N, CA, C and O atoms as a GROMACS GRO file, in nm:
protein
  588
    1MET      N    1  -6.184   4.917  -4.967
    1MET     CA    2  -6.246   4.955  -5.074
    1MET      C    3  -6.371   5.018  -5.055
    1MET      O    4  -6.455   4.960  -4.986
    2ARG      N    5  -6.400   5.143  -5.113
    2ARG     CA    6  -6.534   5.214  -5.088
    2ARG      C    7  -6.634   5.165  -5.171
    2ARG      O    8  -6.612   5.134  -5.288
    3CYS      N    9  -6.754   5.155  -5.111
    3CYS     CA   10  -6.872   5.092  -5.181
    3CYS      C   11  -6.928   5.204  -5.295
    3CYS      O   12  -6.948   5.322  -5.265
    4PRO      N   13  -6.947   5.158  -5.406
    4PRO     CA   14  -6.976   5.248  -5.513
    4PRO      C   15  -7.125   5.315  -5.500
    4PRO      O   16  -7.156   5.425  -5.546
    5TYR      N   17  -7.200   5.236  -5.434
    5TYR     CA   18  -7.342   5.274  -5.402
    5TYR      C   19  -7.368   5.379  -5.286
    5TYR      O   20  -7.436   5.479  -5.303
    6CYS      N   21  -7.306   5.346  -5.168
    6CYS     CA   22  -7.335   5.435  -5.052
    6CYS      C   23  -7.219   5.504  -5.004
    6CYS      O   24  -7.233   5.590  -4.917
    7GLY      N   25  -7.095   5.474  -5.052
    7GLY     CA   26  -6.960   5.540  -5.024
    7GLY      C   27  -6.902   5.483  -4.890
    7GLY      O   28  -6.792   5.521  -4.852
    8HIS      N   29  -6.973   5.394  -4.820
    8HIS     CA   30  -6.923   5.319  -4.707
    8HIS      C   31  -6.796   5.268  -4.714
    8HIS      O   32  -6.770   5.204  -4.816
    9GLN      N   33  -6.702   5.282  -4.621
    9GLN     CA   34  -6.552   5.215  -4.649
    9GLN      C   35  -6.539   5.083  -4.612
    9GLN      O   36  -6.443   5.021  -4.659
   10ASP      N   37  -6.624   5.019  -4.528
   10ASP     CA   38  -6.627   4.888  -4.484
   10ASP      C   39  -6.685   4.789  -4.591
   10ASP      O   40  -6.807   4.774  -4.602
   11THR      N   41  -6.601   4.724  -4.667
   11THR     CA   42  -6.657   4.627  -4.772
   11THR      C   43  -6.565   4.487  -4.748
   11THR      O   44  -6.447   4.494  -4.710
   12THR      N   45  -6.627   4.372  -4.771
   12THR     CA   46  -6.578   4.243  -4.757
   12THR      C   47  -6.567   4.180  -4.882
   12THR      O   48  -6.651   4.190  -4.971
   13VAL      N   49  -6.462   4.116  -4.887
   13VAL     CA   50  -6.447   4.015  -5.019
   13VAL      C   51  -6.525   3.885  -4.999
   13VAL      O   52  -6.497   3.815  -4.901
   14VAL      N   53  -6.627   3.844  -5.091
   14VAL     CA   54  -6.695   3.742  -5.088
   14VAL      C   55  -6.641   3.619  -5.167
   14VAL      O   56  -6.650   3.502  -5.128
   15GLU      N   57  -6.585   3.661  -5.283
   15GLU     CA   58  -6.532   3.554  -5.356
   15GLU      C   59  -6.429   3.627  -5.450
   15GLU      O   60  -6.444   3.737  -5.503
   16THR      N   61  -6.330   3.549  -5.458
   16THR     CA   62  -6.200   3.593  -5.555
   16THR      C   63  -6.174   3.473  -5.659
   16THR      O   64  -6.170   3.354  -5.628
   17ARG      N   65  -6.157   3.526  -5.786
   17ARG     CA   66  -6.130   3.442  -5.892
   17ARG      C   67  -6.012   3.494  -5.992
   17ARG      O   68  -6.017   3.614  -6.020
   18GLY      N   69  -5.927   3.434  -6.038
   18GLY     CA   70  -5.844   3.496  -6.157
   18GLY      C   71  -5.944   3.506  -6.284
   18GLY      O   72  -6.036   3.426  -6.303
   19SER      N   73  -5.910   3.621  -6.373
   19SER     CA   74  -5.986   3.637  -6.481
   19SER      C   75  -5.936   3.521  -6.583
   19SER      O   76  -5.836   3.452  -6.561
   20ASP      N   77  -6.020   3.510  -6.697
   20ASP     CA   78  -6.002   3.393  -6.805
   20ASP      C   79  -5.859   3.434  -6.863
   20ASP      O   80  -5.787   3.339  -6.896
   21GLU      N   81  -5.815   3.547  -6.879
   21GLU     CA   82  -5.692   3.581  -6.957
   21GLU      C   83  -5.572   3.553  -6.852
   21GLU      O   84  -5.458   3.540  -6.897
   22GLY      N   85  -5.595   3.543  -6.718
   22GLY     CA   86  -5.500   3.538  -6.632
   22GLY      C   87  -5.420   3.658  -6.576
   22GLY      O   88  -5.332   3.650  -6.491
   23ASP      N   89  -5.468   3.777  -6.642
   23ASP     CA   90  -5.398   3.902  -6.618
   23ASP      C   91  -5.452   3.990  -6.491
   23ASP      O   92  -5.396   4.092  -6.454
   24ALA      N   93  -5.552   3.944  -6.438
   24ALA     CA   94  -5.644   4.014  -6.337
   24ALA      C   95  -5.698   3.927  -6.241
   24ALA      O   96  -5.722   3.811  -6.273
   25MET      N   97  -5.722   3.971  -6.116
   25MET     CA   98  -5.810   3.921  -5.994
   25MET      C   99  -5.949   3.972  -6.005
   25MET      O  100  -5.969   4.093  -6.001
   26ARG      N  101  -6.034   3.897  -6.017
   26ARG     CA  102  -6.182   3.957  -5.999
   26ARG      C  103  -6.220   3.911  -5.868
   26ARG      O  104  -6.196   3.799  -5.822
   27ARG      N  105  -6.290   4.021  -5.803
   27ARG     CA  106  -6.326   4.010  -5.657
   27ARG      C  107  -6.475   4.062  -5.656
   27ARG      O  108  -6.513   4.166  -5.709
   28ARG      N  109  -6.556   3.973  -5.587
   28ARG     CA  110  -6.700   4.005  -5.565
   28ARG      C  111  -6.687   4.060  -5.408
   28ARG      O  112  -6.624   3.999  -5.322
   29ARG      N  113  -6.748   4.171  -5.388
   29ARG     CA  114  -6.741   4.236  -5.261
   29ARG      C  115  -6.895   4.270  -5.229
   29ARG      O  116  -6.989   4.276  -5.308
   30ARG      N  117  -6.894   4.289  -5.084
   30ARG     CA  118  -7.031   4.308  -5.024
   30ARG      C  119  -7.008   4.425  -4.931
   30ARG      O  120  -6.913   4.423  -4.852
   31CYS      N  121  -7.092   4.528  -4.937
   31CYS     CA  122  -7.089   4.649  -4.846
   31CYS      C  123  -7.147   4.619  -4.721
   31CYS      O  124  -7.260   4.569  -4.718
   32SER      N  125  -7.074   4.647  -4.602
   32SER     CA  126  -7.151   4.601  -4.474
   32SER      C  127  -7.249   4.698  -4.434
   32SER      O  128  -7.324   4.667  -4.341
   33ALA      N  129  -7.264   4.825  -4.497
   33ALA     CA  130  -7.354   4.923  -4.459
   33ALA      C  131  -7.494   4.904  -4.539
   33ALA      O  132  -7.599   4.896  -4.475
   34CYS      N  133  -7.494   4.898  -4.684
   34CYS     CA  134  -7.606   4.886  -4.752
   34CYS      C  135  -7.642   4.753  -4.801
   34CYS      O  136  -7.749   4.730  -4.855
   35ASP      N  137  -7.530   4.649  -4.776
   35ASP     CA  138  -7.546   4.510  -4.835
   35ASP      C  139  -7.546   4.486  -4.978
   35ASP      O  140  -7.568   4.370  -5.016
   36LYS      N  141  -7.522   4.588  -5.071
   36LYS     CA  142  -7.518   4.565  -5.201
   36LYS      C  143  -7.390   4.501  -5.242
   36LYS      O  144  -7.292   4.514  -5.168
   37ARG      N  145  -7.381   4.439  -5.342
   37ARG     CA  146  -7.246   4.359  -5.405
   37ARG      C  147  -7.205   4.423  -5.518
   37ARG      O  148  -7.286   4.478  -5.592
   38PHE      N  149  -7.081   4.422  -5.542
   38PHE     CA  150  -7.018   4.492  -5.664
   38PHE      C  151  -6.888   4.408  -5.695
   38PHE      O  152  -6.837   4.332  -5.612
   39THR      N  153  -6.841   4.428  -5.813
   39THR     CA  154  -6.720   4.353  -5.857
   39THR      C  155  -6.601   4.446  -5.895
   39THR      O  156  -6.610   4.539  -5.974
   40THR      N  157  -6.494   4.410  -5.833
   40THR     CA  158  -6.372   4.499  -5.864
   40THR      C  159  -6.274   4.372  -5.933
   40THR      O  160  -6.277   4.250  -5.922
   41TYR      N  161  -6.183   4.468  -6.011
   41TYR     CA  162  -6.056   4.392  -6.069
   41TYR      C  163  -5.938   4.448  -6.039
   41TYR      O  164  -5.926   4.570  -6.051
   42GLU      N  165  -5.836   4.372  -5.996
   42GLU     CA  166  -5.693   4.403  -5.969
   42GLU      C  167  -5.606   4.352  -6.087
   42GLU      O  168  -5.602   4.236  -6.129
   43ARG      N  169  -5.533   4.468  -6.136
   43ARG     CA  170  -5.442   4.431  -6.249
   43ARG      C  171  -5.312   4.502  -6.224
   43ARG      O  172  -5.299   4.612  -6.169
   44VAL      N  173  -5.221   4.427  -6.272
   44VAL     CA  174  -5.071   4.505  -6.254
   44VAL      C  175  -5.069   4.613  -6.348
   44VAL      O  176  -5.104   4.598  -6.465
   45GLU      N  177  -5.022   4.741  -6.294
   45GLU     CA  178  -5.004   4.851  -6.385
   45GLU      C  179  -4.857   4.871  -6.399
   45GLU      O  180  -4.789   4.916  -6.306
   46LEU      N  181  -4.804   4.835  -6.523
   46LEU     CA  182  -4.664   4.864  -6.561
   46LEU      C  183  -4.653   5.000  -6.643
   46LEU      O  184  -4.703   5.017  -6.754
   47ALA      N  185  -4.592   5.076  -6.585
   47ALA     CA  186  -4.575   5.219  -6.639
   47ALA      C  187  -4.427   5.225  -6.700
   47ALA      O  188  -4.335   5.205  -6.622
   48MET      N  189  -4.401   5.248  -6.820
   48MET     CA  190  -4.269   5.268  -6.853
   48MET      C  191  -4.245   5.410  -6.844
   48MET      O  192  -4.338   5.488  -6.864
   49PRO      N  193  -4.116   5.456  -6.814
   49PRO     CA  194  -4.086   5.604  -6.817
   49PRO      C  195  -4.124   5.658  -6.944
   49PRO      O  196  -4.123   5.592  -7.047
   50ALA      N  197  -4.161   5.798  -6.936
   50ALA     CA  198  -4.175   5.863  -7.053
   50ALA      C  199  -4.037   5.886  -7.118
   50ALA      O  200  -3.934   5.899  -7.052
   51VAL      N  201  -4.041   5.891  -7.251
   51VAL     CA  202  -3.914   5.922  -7.314
   51VAL      C  203  -3.884   6.080  -7.343
   51VAL      O  204  -3.969   6.145  -7.405
   52VAL      N  205  -3.771   6.139  -7.299
   52VAL     CA  206  -3.767   6.264  -7.332
   52VAL      C  207  -3.629   6.291  -7.454
   52VAL      O  208  -3.508   6.273  -7.438
   53LYS      N  209  -3.698   6.335  -7.563
   53LYS     CA  210  -3.611   6.355  -7.684
   53LYS      C  211  -3.512   6.474  -7.655
   53LYS      O  212  -3.521   6.549  -7.558
   54LYS      N  213  -3.423   6.478  -7.746
   54LYS     CA  214  -3.335   6.598  -7.744
   54LYS      C  215  -3.383   6.727  -7.752
   54LYS      O  216  -3.327   6.818  -7.690
   55ASN      N  217  -3.499   6.752  -7.832
   55ASN     CA  218  -3.570   6.887  -7.826
   55ASN      C  219  -3.647   6.897  -7.713
   55ASN      O  220  -3.716   6.998  -7.709
   56GLY      N  221  -3.656   6.816  -7.613
   56GLY     CA  222  -3.736   6.854  -7.486
   56GLY      C  223  -3.870   6.781  -7.489
   56GLY      O  224  -3.936   6.759  -7.387
   57ASN      N  225  -3.907   6.743  -7.615
   57ASN     CA  226  -4.059   6.666  -7.620
   57ASN      C  227  -4.060   6.533  -7.553
   57ASN      O  228  -3.963   6.458  -7.545
   58ARG      N  229  -4.165   6.514  -7.511
   58ARG     CA  230  -4.194   6.379  -7.421
   58ARG      C  231  -4.279   6.300  -7.496
   58ARG      O  232  -4.383   6.351  -7.538
   59ILE      N  233  -4.247   6.160  -7.527
   59ILE     CA  234  -4.324   6.082  -7.599
   59ILE      C  235  -4.331   5.946  -7.515
   59ILE      O  236  -4.248   5.918  -7.428
   60GLU      N  237  -4.437   5.866  -7.549
   60GLU     CA  238  -4.434   5.725  -7.485
   60GLU      C  239  -4.320   5.642  -7.515
   60GLU      O  240  -4.257   5.657  -7.620
   61PHE      N  241  -4.290   5.560  -7.434
   61PHE     CA  242  -4.182   5.453  -7.474
   61PHE      C  243  -4.234   5.360  -7.567
   61PHE      O  244  -4.334   5.297  -7.533
   62ASP      N  245  -4.178   5.340  -7.692
   62ASP     CA  246  -4.226   5.238  -7.784
   62ASP      C  247  -4.136   5.141  -7.810
   62ASP      O  248  -4.028   5.166  -7.862
   63ARG      N  249  -4.172   5.025  -7.775
   63ARG     CA  250  -4.106   4.905  -7.783
   63ARG      C  251  -4.065   4.870  -7.938
   63ARG      O  252  -3.951   4.844  -7.976
   64ALA      N  253  -4.170   4.876  -8.010
   64ALA     CA  254  -4.149   4.855  -8.157
   64ALA      C  255  -4.047   4.946  -8.220
   64ALA      O  256  -3.981   4.898  -8.312
   65LYS      N  257  -4.025   5.070  -8.184
   65LYS     CA  258  -3.931   5.162  -8.236
   65LYS      C  259  -3.789   5.102  -8.183
   65LYS      O  260  -3.692   5.099  -8.258
   66LEU      N  261  -3.785   5.064  -8.075
   66LEU     CA  262  -3.667   5.014  -8.004
   66LEU      C  263  -3.613   4.885  -8.091
   66LEU      O  264  -3.498   4.872  -8.132
   67ARG      N  265  -3.705   4.805  -8.107
   67ARG     CA  266  -3.679   4.667  -8.176
   67ARG      C  267  -3.635   4.706  -8.320
   67ARG      O  268  -3.545   4.642  -8.374
   68ALA      N  269  -3.694   4.804  -8.381
   68ALA     CA  270  -3.669   4.840  -8.528
   68ALA      C  271  -3.520   4.902  -8.533
   68ALA      O  272  -3.442   4.870  -8.623
   69SER      N  273  -3.494   4.973  -8.454
   69SER     CA  274  -3.352   5.032  -8.453
   69SER      C  275  -3.249   4.927  -8.435
   69SER      O  276  -3.143   4.927  -8.498
   70MET      N  277  -3.284   4.834  -8.345
   70MET     CA  278  -3.186   4.728  -8.320
   70MET      C  279  -3.180   4.628  -8.432
   70MET      O  280  -3.072   4.583  -8.469
   71MET      N  281  -3.291   4.594  -8.485
   71MET     CA  282  -3.296   4.508  -8.592
   71MET      C  283  -3.214   4.588  -8.735
   71MET      O  284  -3.153   4.522  -8.819
   72LEU      N  285  -3.226   4.716  -8.739
   72LEU     CA  286  -3.168   4.777  -8.852
   72LEU      C  287  -3.012   4.750  -8.838
   72LEU      O  288  -2.940   4.716  -8.932
   73ALA      N  289  -2.974   4.769  -8.711
   73ALA     CA  290  -2.829   4.763  -8.686
   73ALA      C  291  -2.783   4.618  -8.706
   73ALA      O  292  -2.665   4.591  -8.728
   74LEU      N  293  -2.870   4.532  -8.699
   74LEU     CA  294  -2.848   4.380  -8.687
   74LEU      C  295  -2.880   4.327  -8.826
   74LEU      O  296  -2.875   4.206  -8.848
   75ARG      N  297  -2.910   4.411  -8.915
   75ARG     CA  298  -2.946   4.357  -9.064
   75ARG      C  299  -2.834   4.278  -9.117
   75ARG      O  300  -2.719   4.322  -9.110
   76LYS      N  301  -2.862   4.164  -9.169
   76LYS     CA  302  -2.782   4.069  -9.222
   76LYS      C  303  -2.672   4.028  -9.133
   76LYS      O  304  -2.559   4.004  -9.176
   77ARG      N  305  -2.707   4.018  -9.002
   77ARG     CA  306  -2.610   3.967  -8.912
   77ARG      C  307  -2.670   3.832  -8.854
   77ARG      O  308  -2.792   3.823  -8.848
   78ASN      N  309  -2.598   3.737  -8.815
   78ASN     CA  310  -2.627   3.602  -8.778
   78ASN      C  311  -2.664   3.613  -8.624
   78ASN      O  312  -2.585   3.558  -8.547
   79VAL      N  313  -2.763   3.672  -8.577
   79VAL     CA  314  -2.791   3.682  -8.446
   79VAL      C  315  -2.943   3.628  -8.435
   79VAL      O  316  -3.027   3.674  -8.512
   80SER      N  317  -2.978   3.531  -8.341
   80SER     CA  318  -3.119   3.484  -8.342
   80SER      C  319  -3.211   3.580  -8.294
   80SER      O  320  -3.169   3.677  -8.229
   81VAL      N  321  -3.346   3.562  -8.321
   81VAL     CA  322  -3.443   3.639  -8.278
   81VAL      C  323  -3.471   3.642  -8.128
   81VAL      O  324  -3.522   3.735  -8.066
   82ASP      N  325  -3.429   3.522  -8.077
   82ASP     CA  326  -3.451   3.504  -7.940
   82ASP      C  327  -3.339   3.577  -7.838
   82ASP      O  328  -3.362   3.603  -7.719
   83LEU      N  329  -3.207   3.607  -7.912
   83LEU     CA  330  -3.132   3.677  -7.836
   83LEU      C  331  -3.158   3.829  -7.839
   83LEU      O  332  -3.131   3.905  -7.745
   84ILE      N  333  -3.217   3.869  -7.967
   84ILE     CA  334  -3.266   3.995  -7.977
   84ILE      C  335  -3.367   4.021  -7.884
   84ILE      O  336  -3.353   4.118  -7.810
   85GLU      N  337  -3.466   3.950  -7.876
   85GLU     CA  338  -3.578   3.971  -7.790
   85GLU      C  339  -3.537   3.976  -7.625
   85GLU      O  340  -3.597   4.049  -7.546
   86ALA      N  341  -3.439   3.896  -7.589
   86ALA     CA  342  -3.387   3.901  -7.465
   86ALA      C  343  -3.325   4.035  -7.429
   86ALA      O  344  -3.339   4.092  -7.321
   87ALA      N  345  -3.256   4.077  -7.532
   87ALA     CA  346  -3.169   4.204  -7.508
   87ALA      C  347  -3.258   4.319  -7.489
   87ALA      O  348  -3.238   4.403  -7.401
   88ILE      N  349  -3.363   4.322  -7.579
   88ILE     CA  350  -3.494   4.416  -7.556
   88ILE      C  351  -3.548   4.409  -7.422
   88ILE      O  352  -3.557   4.510  -7.352
   89ALA      N  353  -3.580   4.304  -7.387
   89ALA     CA  354  -3.636   4.267  -7.258
   89ALA      C  355  -3.540   4.331  -7.148
   89ALA      O  356  -3.584   4.403  -7.059
   90ARG      N  357  -3.416   4.303  -7.160
   90ARG     CA  358  -3.327   4.361  -7.056
   90ARG      C  359  -3.314   4.507  -7.051
   90ARG      O  360  -3.281   4.565  -6.947
   91ILE      N  361  -3.340   4.570  -7.164
   91ILE     CA  362  -3.356   4.721  -7.171
   91ILE      C  363  -3.467   4.763  -7.115
   91ILE      O  364  -3.460   4.854  -7.032
   92GLU      N  365  -3.575   4.714  -7.144
   92GLU     CA  366  -3.700   4.747  -7.082
   92GLU      C  367  -3.726   4.732  -6.937
   92GLU      O  368  -3.800   4.805  -6.871
   93SER      N  369  -3.650   4.619  -6.890
   93SER     CA  370  -3.631   4.581  -6.755
   93SER      C  371  -3.548   4.688  -6.671
   93SER      O  372  -3.586   4.728  -6.562
   94THR      N  373  -3.440   4.727  -6.727
   94THR     CA  374  -3.361   4.827  -6.683
   94THR      C  375  -3.427   4.982  -6.683
   94THR      O  376  -3.392   5.071  -6.605
   95LEU      N  377  -3.503   4.991  -6.757
   95LEU     CA  378  -3.579   5.124  -6.774
   95LEU      C  379  -3.708   5.120  -6.671
   95LEU      O  380  -3.739   5.225  -6.613
   96PHE      N  381  -3.775   5.011  -6.651
   96PHE     CA  382  -3.890   4.983  -6.556
   96PHE      C  383  -3.837   4.994  -6.426
   96PHE      O  384  -3.885   5.070  -6.343
   97THR      N  385  -3.724   4.911  -6.401
   97THR     CA  386  -3.681   4.911  -6.261
   97THR      C  387  -3.606   5.034  -6.216
   97THR      O  388  -3.578   5.047  -6.097
   98SER      N  389  -3.570   5.128  -6.306
   98SER     CA  390  -3.502   5.249  -6.262
   98SER      C  391  -3.582   5.326  -6.165
   98SER      O  392  -3.529   5.391  -6.075
   99GLY      N  393  -3.715   5.318  -6.182
   99GLY     CA  394  -3.797   5.390  -6.089
   99GLY      C  395  -3.823   5.545  -6.151
   99GLY      O  396  -3.902   5.626  -6.102
  100GLU      N  397  -3.757   5.561  -6.244
  100GLU     CA  398  -3.758   5.703  -6.307
  100GLU      C  399  -3.892   5.728  -6.385
  100GLU      O  400  -3.937   5.638  -6.456
  101SER      N  401  -3.956   5.848  -6.373
  101SER     CA  402  -4.080   5.871  -6.454
  101SER      C  403  -4.046   5.915  -6.584
  101SER      O  404  -4.131   5.906  -6.673
  102GLU      N  405  -3.919   5.967  -6.610
  102GLU     CA  406  -3.862   6.009  -6.751
  102GLU      C  407  -3.735   5.947  -6.779
  102GLU      O  408  -3.663   5.914  -6.684
  103VAL      N  409  -3.699   5.927  -6.900
  103VAL     CA  410  -3.564   5.897  -6.918
  103VAL      C  411  -3.532   5.947  -7.067
  103VAL      O  412  -3.615   5.954  -7.158
  104ALA      N  413  -3.396   5.979  -7.074
  104ALA     CA  414  -3.358   6.069  -7.178
  104ALA      C  415  -3.338   5.959  -7.315
  104ALA      O  416  -3.306   5.841  -7.300
  105THR      N  417  -3.359   6.011  -7.423
  105THR     CA  418  -3.314   5.926  -7.545
  105THR      C  419  -3.173   5.878  -7.549
  105THR      O  420  -3.136   5.770  -7.596
  106SER      N  421  -3.095   5.975  -7.492
  106SER     CA  422  -2.950   5.938  -7.481
  106SER      C  423  -2.918   5.824  -7.399
  106SER      O  424  -2.826   5.749  -7.432
  107HIS      N  425  -2.991   5.803  -7.287
  107HIS     CA  426  -2.974   5.683  -7.197
  107HIS      C  427  -3.013   5.568  -7.261
  107HIS      O  428  -2.944   5.467  -7.250
  108ILE      N  429  -3.126   5.568  -7.334
  108ILE     CA  430  -3.177   5.453  -7.409
  108ILE      C  431  -3.076   5.418  -7.523
  108ILE      O  432  -3.068   5.298  -7.547
  109GLY      N  433  -3.000   5.499  -7.594
  109GLY     CA  434  -2.933   5.478  -7.687
  109GLY      C  435  -2.797   5.401  -7.624
  109GLY      O  436  -2.744   5.305  -7.681
  110GLU      N  437  -2.751   5.457  -7.499
  110GLU     CA  438  -2.638   5.394  -7.441
  110GLU      C  439  -2.668   5.249  -7.405
  110GLU      O  440  -2.580   5.163  -7.411
  111LEU      N  441  -2.799   5.221  -7.365
  111LEU     CA  442  -2.854   5.078  -7.321
  111LEU      C  443  -2.858   5.002  -7.442
  111LEU      O  444  -2.821   4.885  -7.432
  112VAL      N  445  -2.899   5.047  -7.565
  112VAL     CA  446  -2.896   4.987  -7.688
  112VAL      C  447  -2.752   4.924  -7.726
  112VAL      O  448  -2.727   4.807  -7.754
  113MET      N  449  -2.662   5.037  -7.719
  113MET     CA  450  -2.515   5.017  -7.762
  113MET      C  451  -2.454   4.918  -7.667
  113MET      O  452  -2.364   4.846  -7.712
  114ARG      N  453  -2.494   4.903  -7.533
  114ARG     CA  454  -2.452   4.802  -7.454
  114ARG      C  455  -2.489   4.660  -7.484
  114ARG      O  456  -2.411   4.565  -7.471
  115GLU      N  457  -2.614   4.653  -7.524
  115GLU     CA  458  -2.675   4.530  -7.563
  115GLU      C  459  -2.611   4.468  -7.690
  115GLU      O  460  -2.575   4.351  -7.704
  116LEU      N  461  -2.604   4.593  -7.799
  116LEU     CA  462  -2.541   4.536  -7.911
  116LEU      C  463  -2.399   4.494  -7.906
  116LEU      O  464  -2.351   4.398  -7.966
  117LYS      N  465  -2.340   4.573  -7.831
  117LYS     CA  466  -2.188   4.528  -7.807
  117LYS      C  467  -2.180   4.378  -7.768
  117LYS      O  468  -2.099   4.306  -7.827
  118ARG      N  469  -2.263   4.327  -7.669
  118ARG     CA  470  -2.274   4.192  -7.614
  118ARG      C  471  -2.312   4.100  -7.733
  118ARG      O  472  -2.260   3.989  -7.743
  119LEU      N  473  -2.405   4.148  -7.827
  119LEU     CA  474  -2.464   4.059  -7.934
  119LEU      C  475  -2.371   4.038  -8.056
  119LEU      O  476  -2.339   3.929  -8.103
  120ASP      N  477  -2.333   4.163  -8.100
  120ASP     CA  478  -2.268   4.154  -8.228
  120ASP      C  479  -2.182   4.282  -8.247
  120ASP      O  480  -2.234   4.392  -8.238
  121LYS      N  481  -2.057   4.267  -8.271
  121LYS     CA  482  -1.965   4.400  -8.267
  121LYS      C  483  -1.969   4.476  -8.399
  121LYS      O  484  -1.913   4.585  -8.413
  122VAL      N  485  -2.038   4.417  -8.494
  122VAL     CA  486  -2.042   4.492  -8.625
  122VAL      C  487  -2.170   4.577  -8.618
  122VAL      O  488  -2.176   4.688  -8.671
  123ALA      N  489  -2.272   4.521  -8.553
  123ALA     CA  490  -2.384   4.567  -8.519
  123ALA      C  491  -2.374   4.691  -8.430
  123ALA      O  492  -2.438   4.794  -8.453
  124TYR      N  493  -2.304   4.678  -8.343
  124TYR     CA  494  -2.259   4.775  -8.234
  124TYR      C  495  -2.186   4.904  -8.306
  124TYR      O  496  -2.206   5.020  -8.272
  125VAL      N  497  -2.105   4.867  -8.401
  125VAL     CA  498  -2.033   4.982  -8.455
  125VAL      C  499  -2.129   5.050  -8.564
  125VAL      O  500  -2.113   5.171  -8.581
  126ARG      N  501  -2.214   4.992  -8.631
  126ARG     CA  502  -2.306   5.030  -8.710
  126ARG      C  503  -2.391   5.135  -8.626
  126ARG      O  504  -2.395   5.254  -8.658
  127PHE      N  505  -2.455   5.083  -8.521
  127PHE     CA  506  -2.543   5.177  -8.446
  127PHE      C  507  -2.470   5.293  -8.381
  127PHE      O  508  -2.520   5.405  -8.382
  128ALA      N  509  -2.338   5.266  -8.316
  128ALA     CA  510  -2.266   5.377  -8.265
  128ALA      C  511  -2.232   5.481  -8.368
  128ALA      O  512  -2.230   5.599  -8.333
  129SER      N  513  -2.206   5.448  -8.492
  129SER     CA  514  -2.156   5.534  -8.588
  129SER      C  515  -2.283   5.632  -8.629
  129SER      O  516  -2.265   5.750  -8.657
  130VAL      N  517  -2.397   5.577  -8.629
  130VAL     CA  518  -2.505   5.663  -8.656
  130VAL      C  519  -2.543   5.751  -8.511
  130VAL      O  520  -2.556   5.873  -8.508
  131TYR      N  521  -2.556   5.673  -8.409
  131TYR     CA  522  -2.599   5.719  -8.291
  131TYR      C  523  -2.490   5.851  -8.231
  131TYR      O  524  -2.535   5.958  -8.188
  132ARG      N  525  -2.374   5.825  -8.237
  132ARG     CA  526  -2.268   5.914  -8.205
  132ARG      C  527  -2.249   6.020  -8.302
  132ARG      O  528  -2.182   6.117  -8.266
  133ARG      N  529  -2.301   6.017  -8.429
  133ARG     CA  530  -2.294   6.105  -8.541
  133ARG      C  531  -2.138   6.133  -8.557
  133ARG      O  532  -2.092   6.243  -8.526
  134PHE      N  533  -2.056   6.025  -8.611
  134PHE     CA  534  -1.924   6.040  -8.644
  134PHE      C  535  -1.893   6.153  -8.743
  134PHE      O  536  -1.953   6.158  -8.850
  135GLU      N  537  -1.803   6.242  -8.711
  135GLU     CA  538  -1.769   6.355  -8.818
  135GLU      C  539  -1.654   6.310  -8.909
  135GLU      O  540  -1.635   6.353  -9.023
  136ASP      N  541  -1.581   6.220  -8.847
  136ASP     CA  542  -1.466   6.188  -8.943
  136ASP      C  543  -1.434   6.049  -8.901
  136ASP      O  544  -1.483   5.985  -8.808
  137VAL      N  545  -1.336   6.010  -8.990
  137VAL     CA  546  -1.287   5.869  -8.987
  137VAL      C  547  -1.210   5.820  -8.852
  137VAL      O  548  -1.206   5.703  -8.811
  138ASP      N  549  -1.147   5.937  -8.788
  138ASP     CA  550  -1.072   5.904  -8.673
  138ASP      C  551  -1.177   5.861  -8.555
  138ASP      O  552  -1.154   5.763  -8.485
  139ALA      N  553  -1.276   5.928  -8.542
  139ALA     CA  554  -1.399   5.891  -8.442
  139ALA      C  555  -1.429   5.756  -8.455
  139ALA      O  556  -1.424   5.677  -8.360
  140PHE      N  557  -1.463   5.724  -8.578
  140PHE     CA  558  -1.492   5.580  -8.623
  140PHE      C  559  -1.380   5.473  -8.580
  140PHE      O  560  -1.409   5.365  -8.529
  141ASN      N  561  -1.246   5.515  -8.606
  141ASN     CA  562  -1.130   5.425  -8.588
  141ASN      C  563  -1.120   5.416  -8.424
  141ASN      O  564  -1.093   5.307  -8.374
  142GLN      N  565  -1.138   5.515  -8.352
  142GLN     CA  566  -1.130   5.514  -8.208
  142GLN      C  567  -1.235   5.426  -8.146
  142GLN      O  568  -1.206   5.373  -8.039
  143LEU      N  569  -1.350   5.405  -8.198
  143LEU     CA  570  -1.466   5.333  -8.165
  143LEU      C  571  -1.419   5.190  -8.184
  143LEU      O  572  -1.429   5.107  -8.093
  144ILE      N  573  -1.364   5.160  -8.306
  144ILE     CA  574  -1.315   5.022  -8.338
  144ILE      C  575  -1.192   4.967  -8.238
  144ILE      O  576  -1.182   4.852  -8.194
  145ARG      N  577  -1.102   5.083  -8.214
  145ARG     CA  578  -0.994   5.036  -8.126
  145ARG      C  579  -1.056   5.007  -7.980
  145ARG      O  580  -0.997   4.924  -7.911
  146GLU      N  581  -1.152   5.060  -7.938
  146GLU     CA  582  -1.214   5.047  -7.810
  146GLU      C  583  -1.258   4.910  -7.800
  146GLU      O  584  -1.235   4.846  -7.698
  147ILE      N  585  -1.323   4.857  -7.906
  147ILE     CA  586  -1.383   4.713  -7.899
  147ILE      C  587  -1.269   4.609  -7.948
  147ILE      O  588  -1.293   4.489  -7.951
   0.00000   0.00000   0.00000
């Protein structure tokens, strides 16, 4: 860690503590060159990939938007909130662990359909009918035959 006062590279950790919230490590450091002390904080940086829309625009991943679309498909269905939150967490985990810096909305849609298929077949059909933009009843029937 470089000293913010003199720029020297050699600093030592004098004290380490967890933050009050438990989301960071607080470290008191001392510079071996100028003997000044300073504090650093270590935090986990979780960066979700950017979402690339069909028109090419890039937006931040929005958990609330994902949840809202799943809740709309699951409206008036008997699925517990805990199961829905677990499904959302699995989608987020898949996106985060992919290592990609960008993800297409189509990929997110496929992940949502996979989770809805596991949770509730009716919600799956609801979401798929809108997501895949069925043009006729035959496409709708084909999806129902698949499940």
